[in-house]
PyMOL CGO cylinders between C-alpha atoms (Angstrom):
from pymol import cmd
from pymol.cgo import CYLINDER

trace = [
    CYLINDER, -86.45, 43.41, 19.88, -84.08, 40.43, 19.60, 0.3, 1, 1, 1, 1, 1, 1,
    CYLINDER, -84.08, 40.43, 19.60, -86.65, 38.45, 17.59, 0.3, 1, 1, 1, 1, 1, 1,
    CYLINDER, -86.65, 38.45, 17.59, -87.03, 41.42, 15.21, 0.3, 1, 1, 1, 1, 1, 1,
    CYLINDER, -87.03, 41.42, 15.21, -83.25, 41.62, 14.74, 0.3, 1, 1, 1, 1, 1, 1,
    CYLINDER, -83.25, 41.62, 14.74, -82.95, 37.85, 14.14, 0.3, 1, 1, 1, 1, 1, 1,
    CYLINDER, -82.95, 37.85, 14.14, -85.74, 37.96, 11.54, 0.3, 1, 1, 1, 1, 1, 1,
    CYLINDER, -85.74, 37.96, 11.54, -84.15, 40.98, 9.84, 0.3, 1, 1, 1, 1, 1, 1,
    CYLINDER, -84.15, 40.98, 9.84, -80.73, 39.27, 9.75, 0.3, 1, 1, 1, 1, 1, 1,
    CYLINDER, -80.73, 39.27, 9.75, -82.38, 36.19, 8.26, 0.3, 1, 1, 1, 1, 1, 1,
    CYLINDER, -82.38, 36.19, 8.26, -83.98, 38.30, 5.51, 0.3, 1, 1, 1, 1, 1, 1,
    CYLINDER, -83.98, 38.30, 5.51, -80.62, 39.93, 4.73, 0.3, 1, 1, 1, 1, 1, 1,
    CYLINDER, -80.62, 39.93, 4.73, -78.92, 36.52, 4.53, 0.3, 1, 1, 1, 1, 1, 1,
    CYLINDER, -78.92, 36.52, 4.53, -81.58, 35.14, 2.20, 0.3, 1, 1, 1, 1, 1, 1,
    CYLINDER, -81.58, 35.14, 2.20, -81.29, 38.20, -0.03, 0.3, 1, 1, 1, 1, 1, 1,
    CYLINDER, -81.29, 38.20, -0.03, -77.49, 37.91, -0.19, 0.3, 1, 1, 1, 1, 1, 1,
    CYLINDER, -77.49, 37.91, -0.19, -77.14, 34.12, -0.52, 0.3, 1, 1, 1, 1, 1, 1,
    CYLINDER, -77.14, 34.12, -0.52, -80.43, 32.88, -1.95, 0.3, 1, 1, 1, 1, 1, 1,
    CYLINDER, -80.43, 32.88, -1.95, -82.65, 30.00, -0.97, 0.3, 1, 1, 1, 1, 1, 1,
    CYLINDER, -82.65, 30.00, -0.97, -79.96, 27.33, -1.39, 0.3, 1, 1, 1, 1, 1, 1,
    CYLINDER, -79.96, 27.33, -1.39, -78.72, 28.12, 2.13, 0.3, 1, 1, 1, 1, 1, 1,
    CYLINDER, -78.72, 28.12, 2.13, -80.79, 27.03, 5.12, 0.3, 1, 1, 1, 1, 1, 1,
    CYLINDER, -80.79, 27.03, 5.12, -81.08, 29.58, 7.94, 0.3, 1, 1, 1, 1, 1, 1,
    CYLINDER, -81.08, 29.58, 7.94, -81.62, 28.41, 11.52, 0.3, 1, 1, 1, 1, 1, 1,
    CYLINDER, -81.62, 28.41, 11.52, -82.34, 30.52, 14.59, 0.3, 1, 1, 1, 1, 1, 1,
    CYLINDER, -82.34, 30.52, 14.59, -83.01, 27.68, 17.01, 0.3, 1, 1, 1, 1, 1, 1,
    CYLINDER, -83.01, 27.68, 17.01, -80.69, 24.89, 18.10, 0.3, 1, 1, 1, 1, 1, 1,
    CYLINDER, -80.69, 24.89, 18.10, -80.73, 21.84, 15.79, 0.3, 1, 1, 1, 1, 1, 1,
    CYLINDER, -80.73, 21.84, 15.79, -79.54, 18.57, 17.32, 0.3, 1, 1, 1, 1, 1, 1,
    CYLINDER, -79.54, 18.57, 17.32, -79.85, 16.37, 14.23, 0.3, 1, 1, 1, 1, 1, 1,
    CYLINDER, -79.85, 16.37, 14.23, -80.54, 16.83, 10.55, 0.3, 1, 1, 1, 1, 1, 1,
    CYLINDER, -80.54, 16.83, 10.55, -78.48, 19.98, 9.92, 0.3, 1, 1, 1, 1, 1, 1,
    CYLINDER, -78.48, 19.98, 9.92, -78.69, 20.70, 6.19, 0.3, 1, 1, 1, 1, 1, 1,
    CYLINDER, -78.69, 20.70, 6.19, -75.44, 22.21, 4.91, 0.3, 1, 1, 1, 1, 1, 1,
    CYLINDER, -75.44, 22.21, 4.91, -74.59, 24.80, 3.73, 0.3, 1, 1, 1, 1, 1, 1,
    CYLINDER, -74.59, 24.80, 3.73, -76.43, 26.72, 6.40, 0.3, 1, 1, 1, 1, 1, 1,
    CYLINDER, -76.43, 26.72, 6.40, -76.38, 29.68, 8.77, 0.3, 1, 1, 1, 1, 1, 1,
    CYLINDER, -76.38, 29.68, 8.77, -77.18, 29.64, 12.46, 0.3, 1, 1, 1, 1, 1, 1,
    CYLINDER, -77.18, 29.64, 12.46, -78.12, 33.02, 14.01, 0.3, 1, 1, 1, 1, 1, 1,
    CYLINDER, -78.12, 33.02, 14.01, -77.85, 33.64, 17.74, 0.3, 1, 1, 1, 1, 1, 1,
    CYLINDER, -77.85, 33.64, 17.74, -77.74, 36.64, 20.05, 0.3, 1, 1, 1, 1, 1, 1,
    CYLINDER, -77.74, 36.64, 20.05, -74.80, 36.18, 22.41, 0.3, 1, 1, 1, 1, 1, 1,
    CYLINDER, -74.80, 36.18, 22.41, -75.36, 39.19, 24.64, 0.3, 1, 1, 1, 1, 1, 1,
    CYLINDER, -75.36, 39.19, 24.64, -77.80, 42.05, 25.04, 0.3, 1, 1, 1, 1, 1, 1,
    CYLINDER, -77.80, 42.05, 25.04, -77.68, 45.06, 27.35, 0.3, 1, 1, 1, 1, 1, 1,
    CYLINDER, -77.68, 45.06, 27.35, -80.29, 47.65, 28.31, 0.3, 1, 1, 1, 1, 1, 1,
    CYLINDER, -80.29, 47.65, 28.31, -79.17, 51.00, 29.76, 0.3, 1, 1, 1, 1, 1, 1,
    CYLINDER, -79.17, 51.00, 29.76, -81.41, 53.88, 30.80, 0.3, 1, 1, 1, 1, 1, 1,
    CYLINDER, -81.41, 53.88, 30.80, -80.77, 57.37, 29.55, 0.3, 1, 1, 1, 1, 1, 1,
    CYLINDER, -80.77, 57.37, 29.55, -82.65, 60.59, 30.18, 0.3, 1, 1, 1, 1, 1, 1,
    CYLINDER, -82.65, 60.59, 30.18, -86.44, 60.49, 30.14, 0.3, 1, 1, 1, 1, 1, 1,
    CYLINDER, -86.44, 60.49, 30.14, -87.97, 57.57, 28.28, 0.3, 1, 1, 1, 1, 1, 1,
    CYLINDER, -87.97, 57.57, 28.28, -84.81, 56.80, 26.25, 0.3, 1, 1, 1, 1, 1, 1,
    CYLINDER, -84.81, 56.80, 26.25, -82.92, 53.53, 26.62, 0.3, 1, 1, 1, 1, 1, 1,
    CYLINDER, -82.92, 53.53, 26.62, -79.78, 52.31, 24.86, 0.3, 1, 1, 1, 1, 1, 1,
    CYLINDER, -79.78, 52.31, 24.86, -79.82, 48.68, 23.80, 0.3, 1, 1, 1, 1, 1, 1,
    CYLINDER, -79.82, 48.68, 23.80, -76.83, 46.70, 22.56, 0.3, 1, 1, 1, 1, 1, 1,
    CYLINDER, -76.83, 46.70, 22.56, -77.00, 43.32, 20.85, 0.3, 1, 1, 1, 1, 1, 1,
    CYLINDER, -77.00, 43.32, 20.85, -74.02, 41.12, 20.02, 0.3, 1, 1, 1, 1, 1, 1,
    CYLINDER, -74.02, 41.12, 20.02, -74.80, 38.49, 17.38, 0.3, 1, 1, 1, 1, 1, 1,
    CYLINDER, -74.80, 38.49, 17.38, -72.89, 35.49, 16.12, 0.3, 1, 1, 1, 1, 1, 1,
    CYLINDER, -72.89, 35.49, 16.12, -73.82, 34.12, 12.71, 0.3, 1, 1, 1, 1, 1, 1,
    CYLINDER, -73.82, 34.12, 12.71, -72.29, 30.69, 12.23, 0.3, 1, 1, 1, 1, 1, 1,
    CYLINDER, -72.29, 30.69, 12.23, -71.79, 29.27, 8.78, 0.3, 1, 1, 1, 1, 1, 1,
    CYLINDER, -71.79, 29.27, 8.78, -71.48, 25.53, 8.22, 0.3, 1, 1, 1, 1, 1, 1,
    CYLINDER, -71.48, 25.53, 8.22, -69.86, 24.98, 4.80, 0.3, 1, 1, 1, 1, 1, 1,
    CYLINDER, -69.86, 24.98, 4.80, -70.88, 22.53, 2.13, 0.3, 1, 1, 1, 1, 1, 1,
    CYLINDER, -70.88, 22.53, 2.13, -67.31, 21.51, 1.29, 0.3, 1, 1, 1, 1, 1, 1,
    CYLINDER, -67.31, 21.51, 1.29, -65.56, 19.95, 4.31, 0.3, 1, 1, 1, 1, 1, 1,
    CYLINDER, -65.56, 19.95, 4.31, -62.28, 19.48, 2.41, 0.3, 1, 1, 1, 1, 1, 1,
    CYLINDER, -62.28, 19.48, 2.41, -61.90, 23.16, 1.42, 0.3, 1, 1, 1, 1, 1, 1,
    CYLINDER, -61.90, 23.16, 1.42, -63.89, 24.50, 4.36, 0.3, 1, 1, 1, 1, 1, 1,
    CYLINDER, -63.89, 24.50, 4.36, -61.48, 27.31, 5.20, 0.3, 1, 1, 1, 1, 1, 1,
    CYLINDER, -61.48, 27.31, 5.20, -61.52, 28.89, 1.74, 0.3, 1, 1, 1, 1, 1, 1,
    CYLINDER, -61.52, 28.89, 1.74, -65.31, 28.56, 1.52, 0.3, 1, 1, 1, 1, 1, 1,
    CYLINDER, -65.31, 28.56, 1.52, -65.71, 30.17, 4.96, 0.3, 1, 1, 1, 1, 1, 1,
    CYLINDER, -65.71, 30.17, 4.96, -63.42, 33.06, 4.00, 0.3, 1, 1, 1, 1, 1, 1,
    CYLINDER, -63.42, 33.06, 4.00, -65.43, 33.70, 0.83, 0.3, 1, 1, 1, 1, 1, 1,
    CYLINDER, -65.43, 33.70, 0.83, -68.70, 33.67, 2.80, 0.3, 1, 1, 1, 1, 1, 1,
    CYLINDER, -68.70, 33.67, 2.80, -67.21, 36.00, 5.45, 0.3, 1, 1, 1, 1, 1, 1,
    CYLINDER, -67.21, 36.00, 5.45, -66.36, 38.57, 2.79, 0.3, 1, 1, 1, 1, 1, 1,
    CYLINDER, -66.36, 38.57, 2.79, -69.94, 38.44, 1.52, 0.3, 1, 1, 1, 1, 1, 1,
    CYLINDER, -69.94, 38.44, 1.52, -71.28, 38.75, 5.08, 0.3, 1, 1, 1, 1, 1, 1,
    CYLINDER, -71.28, 38.75, 5.08, -69.39, 42.02, 5.58, 0.3, 1, 1, 1, 1, 1, 1,
    CYLINDER, -69.39, 42.02, 5.58, -71.46, 43.56, 2.80, 0.3, 1, 1, 1, 1, 1, 1,
    CYLINDER, -71.46, 43.56, 2.80, -74.73, 41.82, 3.70, 0.3, 1, 1, 1, 1, 1, 1,
    CYLINDER, -74.73, 41.82, 3.70, -74.73, 42.71, 7.41, 0.3, 1, 1, 1, 1, 1, 1,
    CYLINDER, -74.73, 42.71, 7.41, -73.04, 46.11, 7.40, 0.3, 1, 1, 1, 1, 1, 1,
    CYLINDER, -73.04, 46.11, 7.40, -76.44, 47.82, 7.29, 0.3, 1, 1, 1, 1, 1, 1,
    CYLINDER, -76.44, 47.82, 7.29, -79.50, 45.96, 8.53, 0.3, 1, 1, 1, 1, 1, 1,
    CYLINDER, -79.50, 45.96, 8.53, -82.97, 47.03, 7.42, 0.3, 1, 1, 1, 1, 1, 1,
    CYLINDER, -82.97, 47.03, 7.42, -85.52, 46.22, 10.12, 0.3, 1, 1, 1, 1, 1, 1,
    CYLINDER, -85.52, 46.22, 10.12, -88.42, 44.62, 8.29, 0.3, 1, 1, 1, 1, 1, 1,
    CYLINDER, -88.42, 44.62, 8.29, -91.15, 46.07, 10.54, 0.3, 1, 1, 1, 1, 1, 1,
    CYLINDER, -91.15, 46.07, 10.54, -90.69, 49.74, 9.70, 0.3, 1, 1, 1, 1, 1, 1,
    CYLINDER, -90.69, 49.74, 9.70, -87.81, 49.96, 7.23, 0.3, 1, 1, 1, 1, 1, 1,
    CYLINDER, -87.81, 49.96, 7.23, -85.44, 51.50, 9.80, 0.3, 1, 1, 1, 1, 1, 1,
    CYLINDER, -85.44, 51.50, 9.80, -81.78, 51.10, 8.90, 0.3, 1, 1, 1, 1, 1, 1,
    CYLINDER, -81.78, 51.10, 8.90, -79.38, 49.95, 11.60, 0.3, 1, 1, 1, 1, 1, 1,
    CYLINDER, -79.38, 49.95, 11.60, -75.62, 49.99, 11.09, 0.3, 1, 1, 1, 1, 1, 1,
    CYLINDER, -75.62, 49.99, 11.09, -73.58, 47.06, 12.32, 0.3, 1, 1, 1, 1, 1, 1,
    CYLINDER, -73.58, 47.06, 12.32, -70.52, 47.65, 14.50, 0.3, 1, 1, 1, 1, 1, 1,
    CYLINDER, -70.52, 47.65, 14.50, -67.42, 45.58, 15.20, 0.3, 1, 1, 1, 1, 1, 1,
    CYLINDER, -67.42, 45.58, 15.20, -67.92, 43.23, 12.25, 0.3, 1, 1, 1, 1, 1, 1,
    CYLINDER, -67.92, 43.23, 12.25, -65.34, 40.44, 12.56, 0.3, 1, 1, 1, 1, 1, 1,
    CYLINDER, -65.34, 40.44, 12.56, -64.95, 36.72, 12.06, 0.3, 1, 1, 1, 1, 1, 1,
    CYLINDER, -64.95, 36.72, 12.06, -62.95, 33.68, 13.02, 0.3, 1, 1, 1, 1, 1, 1,
    CYLINDER, -62.95, 33.68, 13.02, -62.90, 30.15, 11.69, 0.3, 1, 1, 1, 1, 1, 1,
    CYLINDER, -62.90, 30.15, 11.69, -62.77, 27.31, 14.19, 0.3, 1, 1, 1, 1, 1, 1,
    CYLINDER, -62.77, 27.31, 14.19, -63.01, 23.59, 13.39, 0.3, 1, 1, 1, 1, 1, 1,
    CYLINDER, -63.01, 23.59, 13.39, -64.15, 24.31, 9.85, 0.3, 1, 1, 1, 1, 1, 1,
    CYLINDER, -64.15, 24.31, 9.85, -67.03, 26.57, 10.96, 0.3, 1, 1, 1, 1, 1, 1,
    CYLINDER, -67.03, 26.57, 10.96, -67.21, 30.31, 10.33, 0.3, 1, 1, 1, 1, 1, 1,
    CYLINDER, -67.21, 30.31, 10.33, -68.17, 32.46, 13.33, 0.3, 1, 1, 1, 1, 1, 1,
    CYLINDER, -68.17, 32.46, 13.33, -69.13, 35.94, 12.14, 0.3, 1, 1, 1, 1, 1, 1,
    CYLINDER, -69.13, 35.94, 12.14, -69.76, 38.56, 14.84, 0.3, 1, 1, 1, 1, 1, 1,
    CYLINDER, -69.76, 38.56, 14.84, -71.67, 41.83, 14.52, 0.3, 1, 1, 1, 1, 1, 1,
    CYLINDER, -71.67, 41.83, 14.52, -73.11, 44.27, 17.05, 0.3, 1, 1, 1, 1, 1, 1,
    CYLINDER, -73.11, 44.27, 17.05, -76.33, 46.20, 16.53, 0.3, 1, 1, 1, 1, 1, 1,
    CYLINDER, -76.33, 46.20, 16.53, -76.89, 49.06, 18.99, 0.3, 1, 1, 1, 1, 1, 1,
    CYLINDER, -76.89, 49.06, 18.99, -79.81, 51.46, 19.10, 0.3, 1, 1, 1, 1, 1, 1,
    CYLINDER, -79.81, 51.46, 19.10, -81.85, 53.85, 21.21, 0.3, 1, 1, 1, 1, 1, 1,
    CYLINDER, -81.85, 53.85, 21.21, -85.43, 52.90, 22.02, 0.3, 1, 1, 1, 1, 1, 1,
    CYLINDER, -85.43, 52.90, 22.02, -88.26, 54.90, 23.54, 0.3, 1, 1, 1, 1, 1, 1,
    CYLINDER, -88.26, 54.90, 23.54, -90.24, 53.25, 26.29, 0.3, 1, 1, 1, 1, 1, 1,
    CYLINDER, -90.24, 53.25, 26.29, -93.82, 54.33, 26.86, 0.3, 1, 1, 1, 1, 1, 1,
    CYLINDER, -93.82, 54.33, 26.86, -94.71, 55.56, 30.35, 0.3, 1, 1, 1, 1, 1, 1,
    CYLINDER, -94.71, 55.56, 30.35, -97.04, 53.12, 32.07, 0.3, 1, 1, 1, 1, 1, 1,
    CYLINDER, -97.04, 53.12, 32.07, -98.22, 55.41, 34.87, 0.3, 1, 1, 1, 1, 1, 1,
    CYLINDER, -98.22, 55.41, 34.87, -100.18, 58.53, 33.91, 0.3, 1, 1, 1, 1, 1, 1,
    CYLINDER, -100.18, 58.53, 33.91, -98.77, 61.81, 35.09, 0.3, 1, 1, 1, 1, 1, 1,
    CYLINDER, -98.77, 61.81, 35.09, -100.81, 63.95, 37.51, 0.3, 1, 1, 1, 1, 1, 1,
    CYLINDER, -100.81, 63.95, 37.51, -102.65, 66.64, 35.61, 0.3, 1, 1, 1, 1, 1, 1,
    CYLINDER, -102.65, 66.64, 35.61, -103.87, 69.02, 38.36, 0.3, 1, 1, 1, 1, 1, 1,
    CYLINDER, -103.87, 69.02, 38.36, -103.89, 69.14, 42.09, 0.3, 1, 1, 1, 1, 1, 1,
    CYLINDER, -103.89, 69.14, 42.09, -106.55, 71.02, 44.03, 0.3, 1, 1, 1, 1, 1, 1,
    CYLINDER, -106.55, 71.02, 44.03, -105.54, 71.98, 47.51, 0.3, 1, 1, 1, 1, 1, 1,
    CYLINDER, -105.54, 71.98, 47.51, -107.79, 73.72, 50.08, 0.3, 1, 1, 1, 1, 1, 1,
    CYLINDER, -107.79, 73.72, 50.08, -106.09, 75.03, 53.18, 0.3, 1, 1, 1, 1, 1, 1,
    CYLINDER, -106.09, 75.03, 53.18, -107.40, 77.11, 56.07, 0.3, 1, 1, 1, 1, 1, 1,
    CYLINDER, -107.40, 77.11, 56.07, -105.69, 78.51, 59.04, 0.3, 1, 1, 1, 1, 1, 1,
    CYLINDER, -105.69, 78.51, 59.04, -107.16, 77.82, 62.49, 0.3, 1, 1, 1, 1, 1, 1,
    CYLINDER, -107.16, 77.82, 62.49, -106.23, 80.04, 65.40, 0.3, 1, 1, 1, 1, 1, 1,
    CYLINDER, -106.23, 80.04, 65.40, -104.47, 78.41, 68.29, 0.3, 1, 1, 1, 1, 1, 1,
    CYLINDER, -104.47, 78.41, 68.29, -103.18, 75.40, 66.42, 0.3, 1, 1, 1, 1, 1, 1,
    CYLINDER, -103.18, 75.40, 66.42, -99.91, 76.87, 65.18, 0.3, 1, 1, 1, 1, 1, 1,
    CYLINDER, -99.91, 76.87, 65.18, -96.79, 76.85, 67.40, 0.3, 1, 1, 1, 1, 1, 1,
    CYLINDER, -96.79, 76.85, 67.40, -96.49, 80.67, 67.36, 0.3, 1, 1, 1, 1, 1, 1,
    CYLINDER, -96.49, 80.67, 67.36, -99.92, 80.98, 68.96, 0.3, 1, 1, 1, 1, 1, 1,
    CYLINDER, -99.92, 80.98, 68.96, -101.90, 82.35, 66.12, 0.3, 1, 1, 1, 1, 1, 1,
]
cmd.load_cgo(trace, "trace")
């Protein structure tokens, strides 16, 4: 599920910003090409509900590394405003399901934009063990074996 969300976020970013921005979803030690986005899931939870329903939460951080290091703050603020629109509603690319983002917020630290968004959803989990269909039970009463003497 996390991989699907990361890929869907990446598609949304490319649609909103174009191909001039590189999008990473794995750690890059060297050779970071700016301007770029880095997508990571910070936290995910999985809670069981009734039956086969589960509630999953996913907190994402999309980091933006600006092109202009001198005016980094103003560039990051402009990108953050565009990210609000781009990530408010995520379309999952596997089945065209729409997923609304929650708690969209950002902060700029050391010239890097950190944009946070939560995507929460219910999922159905298939039962792995088959349920019992029928039970045949044959029972006879034998005299003298019951405690009341029958």
